[in-house]
N, C-alpha and C positions, 0 to 999 in steps of 0.2 A: 212900934206898929206904925206903918205909913198910912196917910190919909187916903181914902178911896175917893176917886173922882168919877162923876157920872159920865158915861160915854156919850150921852145925848146933850146935856146942857153944860157940861164941863165944870160944874161947880163941885166943891167938896161935899161928900155925903155925910150928913150928921148921923152918928151912930151911938146907940146906948152901949156903954162898956159891957162886954161879955155876951152881947147879943149878935147873931149873924145879920149882915146887911144884905137884903135881897132886892130892895127897890130904893131909888133916889127919893129922898124926903121932899124934894122940891117939885120934880116933874113926873115922878112915878115910873120912870124908866127902869126896867130890870137891870140890876147890877150883878154881874157874874165875874168870877175870877178867870184868868187866862186858861188855867187848867180845865175849868168847867167848859169854857168855850171850845177848847180843843176836843174834849170828849164828845160834846154835842156834834161837832163837825164829823168826827170819826164815826159816830153812830149813824148820822145821816148818810154818809158815803157808803157805809156798810149796807144800809137799807137799799140804796140805789143800785149797788152791785148785785144784791140778792134779787131785786126786781128785774134787772136786766138779764141775769142768768135764767130766771124762771121764764121770762118772755122768750128767750132764745130756745129753751127746752120745749116750750109750748109750740113755737113756730116749727121746730124740727119734727115734732110729733104730729101736728095738725095740718101743716102745709109743707110737706117734704120737698116739693118742687121749688117753692119760693126759697126755702132754706138752702137748698143746693145751689141755686143761682147766686144767692148772697155769699155763700161760702166760697164759690168759685171766684167772685170778685175780690174777696179778701185774701186769697192765696197769692 
């Protein structure tokens, strides 16, 4: 098992054997694996895409003239 290094202070994180490491024991910074970071980014991007899609649908429904002008620019 490799030592976990804190992304903030750069020091090795002390861990109790068999227990998950969630925070640096020195500075308190959250310590997450690369897989968890990637999942967080994926979820955030999915949320942004959903919000943008809903905003465009609302614009098309509530302000069709504005939507049509923007759509014409993007074509």
